[in-house]
C-alpha positions as CSV (number, residue, x, y, z in Angstrom):
1,X,0.3,-4.7,22.5
2,X,-1.5,-7.9,23.2
3,X,-0.4,-11.5,22.6
4,X,-3.3,-13.7,21.7
5,X,-2.0,-17.1,20.7
6,X,1.0,-18.9,19.3
7,X,1.7,-18.5,15.6
8,X,2.4,-21.3,13.3
9,X,5.9,-20.6,12.0
10,X,6.0,-23.0,9.1
11,X,3.1,-21.2,7.3
12,X,3.1,-18.0,9.4
13,X,-0.5,-17.6,10.5
14,X,-1.9,-14.4,11.8
15,X,-5.5,-13.1,12.0
16,X,-8.2,-11.1,13.6
17,X,-11.5,-12.3,15.0
18,X,-14.2,-13.1,12.5
19,X,-17.8,-12.7,11.9
20,X,-21.0,-11.1,13.1
21,X,-19.8,-7.5,13.1
22,X,-22.1,-4.6,12.2
23,X,-21.4,-2.0,9.6
24,X,-19.9,1.4,10.4
25,X,-22.6,4.0,11.2
26,X,-23.5,6.2,8.3
27,X,-22.5,9.3,10.3
28,X,-18.9,8.2,11.0
29,X,-16.7,10.8,9.4
30,X,-13.7,9.8,7.4
31,X,-11.0,11.9,5.7
32,X,-10.1,10.7,2.1
33,X,-6.5,9.5,1.9
34,X,-3.9,9.2,0.6
35,X,-4.6,12.6,-1.0
36,X,-1.6,14.8,-1.7
37,X,-3.7,17.9,-1.2
38,X,-4.9,16.7,2.2
39,X,-1.3,15.6,3.0
40,X,0.0,19.2,2.6
41,X,-3.1,21.0,3.7
42,X,-3.1,22.8,0.4
43,X,-4.2,22.4,-3.2
44,X,-1.6,24.8,-4.5
45,X,1.1,23.8,-6.9
46,X,4.1,22.1,-5.4
47,X,7.4,24.0,-4.9
48,X,10.0,24.2,-7.6
49,X,12.2,21.3,-8.5
50,X,15.4,21.5,-6.3
51,X,18.8,21.9,-7.9
52,X,20.3,18.7,-9.0
53,X,23.8,17.5,-10.1
54,X,22.8,14.1,-11.4
55,X,25.0,11.1,-10.9
56,X,22.3,8.5,-11.8
57,X,20.0,8.4,-14.8
58,X,16.5,7.0,-14.2
59,X,14.8,6.0,-17.4
60,X,11.3,5.0,-18.3
61,X,11.7,1.4,-19.5
62,X,8.1,1.3,-20.7
63,X,4.6,2.8,-20.2
64,X,1.2,1.3,-20.7
65,X,-2.1,3.2,-21.0
66,X,-4.8,1.6,-18.8
67,X,-7.3,4.3,-17.9
68,X,-7.9,7.0,-15.3
69,X,-7.6,5.8,-11.7
70,X,-7.5,7.1,-8.1
71,X,-6.5,5.9,-4.7
72,X,-7.5,2.2,-4.4
73,X,-5.9,1.3,-7.7
74,X,-2.3,0.0,-8.0
75,X,-0.6,-2.4,-10.4
76,X,0.0,-5.9,-9.1
77,X,3.4,-7.3,-9.9
78,X,3.8,-11.0,-10.2
79,X,6.8,-13.0,-11.6
80,X,5.0,-13.6,-14.9
81,X,2.9,-10.5,-15.4
82,X,1.7,-7.1,-14.2
83,X,-2.0,-6.6,-13.8
84,X,-3.7,-3.2,-13.6
85,X,-7.3,-1.8,-13.6
86,X,-9.0,1.5,-14.1
87,X,-12.2,3.2,-12.9
88,X,-14.0,2.7,-16.2
89,X,-13.9,-1.1,-15.7
90,X,-10.7,-1.9,-17.7
91,X,-8.6,-4.8,-16.5
92,X,-5.3,-5.4,-18.2
93,X,-2.5,-7.9,-18.2
94,X,0.9,-6.3,-19.1
95,X,4.1,-8.1,-20.2
96,X,6.7,-6.9,-17.6
97,X,9.5,-7.2,-20.1
98,X,8.2,-4.6,-22.5
99,X,4.9,-3.1,-21.3
100,X,2.8,-4.6,-24.1
101,X,-0.8,-5.5,-23.4
102,X,-1.2,-9.3,-23.3
103,X,-5.0,-8.8,-23.0
104,X,-7.4,-6.1,-22.1
105,X,-11.0,-6.7,-21.0
106,X,-13.9,-4.8,-19.5
107,X,-15.3,-5.9,-16.1
108,X,-18.7,-4.5,-17.2
109,X,-19.0,-2.0,-14.4
110,X,-17.3,0.9,-12.7
111,X,-14.4,-0.2,-10.5
112,X,-13.1,1.3,-7.3
113,X,-10.1,-0.9,-6.6
114,X,-7.7,-3.3,-8.2
115,X,-5.9,-5.2,-9.3
116,X,-5.0,-8.2,-7.0
117,X,-3.5,-11.3,-8.5
118,X,-1.5,-14.4,-8.0
119,X,-0.6,-17.2,-10.4
120,X,-4.2,-18.3,-11.0
121,X,-6.6,-15.5,-10.4
122,X,-7.0,-11.7,-11.0
123,X,-9.4,-9.8,-8.7
124,X,-10.9,-6.3,-8.8
125,X,-13.7,-4.5,-6.8
126,X,-16.4,-2.1,-7.5
127,X,-18.0,0.9,-5.6
128,X,-21.2,-1.3,-5.2
129,X,-19.4,-4.0,-3.3
130,X,-18.9,-6.3,-6.2
131,X,-15.8,-8.5,-6.1
132,X,-14.9,-9.9,-9.6
133,X,-12.5,-12.6,-10.4
134,X,-10.9,-13.6,-13.7
135,X,-8.3,-16.2,-14.7
136,X,-4.9,-15.1,-15.9
137,X,-6.2,-15.2,-19.5
138,X,-8.9,-12.7,-18.7
139,X,-11.8,-15.2,-18.6
140,X,-14.5,-14.4,-16.0
141,X,-14.5,-16.9,-13.1
142,X,-17.0,-15.6,-10.5
143,X,-18.6,-12.5,-8.9
144,X,-19.7,-12.0,-5.4
145,X,-20.6,-9.1,-3.1
146,X,-19.3,-7.7,0.1
147,X,-21.0,-5.2,2.5
148,X,-19.8,-2.0,0.9
149,X,-17.5,-0.6,-1.8
150,X,-14.1,-2.2,-2.2
151,X,-11.6,0.4,-1.2
152,X,-8.2,-1.2,-1.8
153,X,-6.6,-3.7,-4.2
154,X,-7.6,-7.2,-3.2
155,X,-4.8,-9.5,-2.2
156,X,-4.7,-13.2,-3.1
157,X,-2.6,-16.2,-1.9
158,X,-3.1,-19.8,-0.9
159,X,-6.6,-20.0,-2.2
160,X,-7.9,-16.9,-0.4
161,X,-8.8,-13.4,-1.6
162,X,-8.5,-10.7,1.0
163,X,-10.9,-7.8,0.4
164,X,-11.2,-4.5,2.4
165,X,-14.6,-2.7,2.2
166,X,-15.7,0.8,3.0
167,X,-17.8,-0.4,6.0
168,X,-14.6,-1.3,7.9
169,X,-14.7,-5.0,7.3
170,X,-12.0,-7.3,6.0
171,X,-13.2,-10.4,4.1
172,X,-11.4,-13.6,3.3
173,X,-13.0,-15.2,0.2
174,X,-12.3,-18.4,-1.6
175,X,-10.5,-18.0,-4.9
176,X,-12.4,-21.0,-6.2
177,X,-15.9,-19.5,-6.1
178,X,-15.9,-16.3,-4.0
179,X,-17.6,-17.9,-1.0
180,X,-16.9,-16.3,2.3
181,X,-14.3,-18.0,4.6
182,X,-14.1,-15.4,7.3
183,X,-14.8,-11.7,8.0
184,X,-13.3,-9.3,10.5
185,X,-14.3,-5.8,11.8
186,X,-13.0,-3.7,14.7
187,X,-14.3,-0.6,16.3
188,X,-12.8,2.7,14.9
189,X,-12.1,6.1,16.5
190,X,-14.6,8.9,15.9
191,X,-12.5,10.4,13.1
192,X,-10.3,8.3,10.7
193,X,-8.3,8.6,7.6
194,X,-9.6,6.4,4.9
195,X,-7.1,3.6,4.2
196,X,-6.7,2.6,0.6
197,X,-3.5,0.6,1.0
198,X,-4.9,-2.9,1.8
199,X,-2.6,-5.6,3.1
200,X,0.6,-7.5,2.7
201,X,0.4,-11.3,2.6
202,X,3.5,-13.2,3.7
203,X,4.1,-16.7,5.1
204,X,0.4,-17.4,5.7
205,X,-0.2,-14.1,7.4
206,X,-2.2,-11.0,6.3
207,X,-0.6,-7.8,7.7
208,X,-2.2,-4.4,7.7
209,X,-2.6,-1.2,9.6
210,X,-5.7,0.3,11.1
211,X,-7.2,3.5,12.4
212,X,-5.9,4.3,15.8
213,X,-2.3,3.3,15.0
214,X,-2.5,-0.5,15.2
215,X,-0.6,-3.1,13.2
216,X,-2.5,-6.4,12.9
217,X,-1.9,-9.9,11.6
218,X,-4.7,-12.1,10.2
219,X,-4.5,-15.8,9.7
220,X,-5.0,-16.1,5.9
221,X,-6.8,-19.5,6.2
222,X,-9.0,-19.1,9.2
223,X,-9.4,-15.5,10.3
224,X,-8.3,-16.2,13.9
225,X,-6.3,-13.6,15.8
226,X,-2.5,-13.8,15.8
227,X,-1.2,-10.6,17.3
228,X,-1.7,-6.9,17.2
229,X,0.8,-4.1,18.1
230,X,0.6,-0.4,18.7
231,X,2.5,1.5,16.1
232,X,1.3,4.8,17.6
233,X,-1.0,6.1,20.4
234,X,-3.5,8.8,19.5
235,X,-2.9,12.0,21.5
236,X,-4.1,15.6,21.3
237,X,-6.9,17.8,22.4
238,X,-9.1,17.4,19.3
239,X,-10.2,14.4,17.3
240,X,-8.2,15.8,14.3
241,X,-5.1,16.0,16.4
242,X,-5.7,12.5,17.7
243,X,-5.6,10.9,14.2
244,X,-2.7,8.4,14.3
245,X,-3.8,6.0,11.6
246,X,-1.7,3.5,9.7
247,X,-2.7,4.3,6.1
248,X,0.2,2.6,4.2
249,X,1.4,-0.9,3.6
250,X,3.7,-2.5,6.2
251,X,7.0,-4.1,5.2
252,X,7.6,-7.7,6.1
253,X,10.8,-9.7,6.1
254,X,12.2,-12.8,7.8
255,X,12.5,-11.1,11.2
256,X,10.4,-7.9,11.3
257,X,7.0,-6.5,10.6
258,X,7.4,-2.7,10.3
259,X,4.8,0.0,9.9
260,X,4.3,3.8,10.2
261,X,1.3,5.9,11.4
262,X,0.3,9.3,10.3
263,X,0.9,11.9,13.0
264,X,2.4,9.1,15.0
265,X,5.5,6.8,15.0
266,X,7.4,4.4,12.8
267,X,8.4,1.0,14.3
268,X,9.4,-2.6,13.8
269,X,8.1,-5.6,15.6
270,X,9.2,-9.2,16.0
271,X,7.3,-11.1,13.3
272,X,6.6,-14.1,15.5
273,X,5.5,-12.6,18.8
274,X,4.6,-9.0,17.8
275,X,6.9,-7.6,20.5
276,X,8.4,-4.2,19.7
277,X,12.0,-4.1,18.5
278,X,12.2,-0.3,18.1
279,X,10.2,2.8,17.3
280,X,10.8,6.4,16.3
281,X,8.7,9.6,16.5
282,X,8.4,9.9,12.8
283,X,4.9,9.8,11.3
284,X,4.0,9.2,7.7
285,X,1.0,9.1,5.4
286,X,3.0,7.8,2.5
287,X,4.7,4.6,3.6
288,X,7.9,2.8,4.1
289,X,10.4,0.6,2.3
290,X,13.2,-1.6,3.5
291,X,16.5,-3.1,2.3
292,X,19.3,-5.1,3.8
293,X,20.5,-2.2,6.0
294,X,17.9,0.5,6.3
295,X,14.2,1.3,6.6
296,X,13.1,4.3,4.5
297,X,10.2,6.5,5.4
298,X,8.7,9.7,4.0
299,X,7.6,11.8,7.0
300,X,4.6,14.0,7.5
301,X,6.6,17.1,6.5
302,X,7.8,15.5,3.2
303,X,11.4,14.6,4.2
304,X,12.8,11.2,3.5
305,X,14.6,9.4,6.4
306,X,16.8,6.4,6.4
307,X,16.7,4.5,9.7
308,X,18.9,1.5,10.7
309,X,16.6,-1.5,10.3
310,X,17.9,-3.2,13.4
311,X,17.9,-0.3,15.9
312,X,15.9,2.6,14.3
313,X,18.9,4.9,14.6
314,X,19.0,7.8,12.1
315,X,21.3,7.2,9.2
316,X,20.4,10.3,7.1
317,X,17.6,12.7,6.3
318,X,16.9,14.3,2.9
319,X,14.5,17.3,2.9
320,X,15.2,18.9,-0.5
321,X,11.9,17.4,-1.8
322,X,9.8,18.6,1.1
323,X,7.8,21.0,-1.1
324,X,7.2,18.6,-3.9
325,X,4.5,16.6,-2.0
326,X,6.2,13.2,-2.4
327,X,4.7,9.9,-1.7
328,X,6.1,6.8,0.0
329,X,9.5,5.5,-0.9
330,X,10.4,2.5,-3.0
331,X,13.7,0.9,-4.0
332,X,14.7,1.6,-7.6
333,X,17.6,-0.7,-8.3
334,X,20.3,0.5,-5.8
335,X,18.6,3.8,-5.0
336,X,15.6,5.1,-3.0
337,X,12.9,6.5,-5.2
338,X,9.9,8.7,-4.4
339,X,7.3,10.1,-6.9
340,X,5.9,13.5,-6.4
341,X,2.4,15.0,-7.1
342,X,3.5,16.0,-10.6
343,X,4.7,12.5,-11.5
344,X,8.5,13.2,-11.2
345,X,10.5,10.2,-9.9
346,X,13.3,11.4,-7.7
347,X,16.3,9.2,-6.7
348,X,18.2,9.4,-3.5
349,X,21.4,7.6,-2.5
350,X,20.8,5.0,0.2
351,X,24.3,5.5,1.5
352,X,24.2,9.2,2.4
353,X,20.8,10.6,1.3
354,X,22.3,12.6,-1.6
355,X,19.8,13.7,-4.2
356,X,21.2,12.0,-7.3
357,X,18.6,11.9,-10.2
358,X,15.1,12.4,-11.5
359,X,12.9,11.8,-14.5
360,X,9.5,13.2,-15.6
361,X,6.5,11.1,-16.4
362,X,3.0,12.3,-17.4
363,X,2.5,15.1,-14.9
364,X,0.1,13.4,-12.6
365,X,0.4,11.9,-9.1
366,X,0.7,8.2,-8.4
367,X,-2.4,6.4,-7.1
368,X,-0.3,4.4,-4.6
369,X,3.2,3.8,-3.3
370,X,5.3,2.3,-6.2
371,X,5.8,-1.4,-6.3
372,X,9.3,-2.9,-6.5
373,X,10.3,-4.7,-9.7
374,X,13.6,-6.3,-10.8
375,X,16.0,-3.3,-11.3
376,X,13.3,-0.7,-10.9
377,X,9.8,0.3,-9.8
378,X,6.3,0.4,-11.2
379,X,3.3,2.6,-10.4
380,X,0.1,3.8,-11.9
381,X,-0.7,7.5,-12.4
382,X,-4.0,9.2,-11.9
383,X,-4.0,10.0,-15.6
384,X,-4.1,6.3,-16.4
385,X,-0.6,5.2,-17.3
386,X,1.4,2.4,-15.7
387,X,5.1,3.3,-15.7
388,X,8.1,1.0,-15.3
389,X,11.2,3.0,-14.4
390,X,14.8,1.8,-14.0
391,X,18.0,3.4,-13.0
392,X,21.4,3.2,-14.8
């Protein structure tokens, strides 16, 4: 880990160096991810549903049809609305109370990522490098281009849109007109897993993971380097064995920035200095979630772990769902939820890891780790439905 400069605490600023970087070579190989088939090394059907004596009843609060999607698409939850997009160009605002469409528009082109939104702007991206912005009523604001296809949902805050493109660059664009504020690119290992997760914006910082197992912070306003930390160190005899990429979103709270790397480790770092607090030899492609006591992670073998958020000590491990090809965890009210490749939401007790409930959806995998909502979770399926699920 390297410490580059002090961070401004009041509006926590983190960033990576900007500008003047060349595109990734056309020959650089990437592995598509997060793909549940690649995750398990098989395209066969998942294992049978495990036995269950339910003590919790998850229910589908509502569902909204948006359009078929893939990795790179995820619903954006804001206090006033949920925004979603589909590959056919559909962009939609959903009432979070009942799932009704407030408006539905067409972006006029095929999309590869979305949606990102805050209280004033909604942003999506195309496979041609188009970045398209709309106001919260669905009126077009501006369009601009980045160097390659947009591969993850754009993130917006404090007048800046953060966009990840397929050539390895991260762009900071003005929400006012799409003009470029900064751009960052770093060198990648010879073989990488394609990262569709994007970033988390908190307290003036942009946090995201990279190929090679690094957790980075960008200053949202300026693109100057804050800190970077090693979540995992690549090791092995072949380039495939040496993949240790962070392919999921980090979690950020008032003290820690935490992340997990595929074939690597899971760890938490001091949010101000980037110094390591703890790490464990648990790798994940799917992601992590955190509550007041624990950090939850779905490991590379499909087991769900609860780790003490302060020390990293093991609290429990649940492996009944290991054959179901589950994704990253999310909090669903007072429980830990994971969605499998067939769209089942499974609930686990945060206290002891007991398997306590499940509910079926549309039979297709989620396109991303679910997003937390009040009392539940929301995700988008590959078949094109946005689900809001709660537990009772």
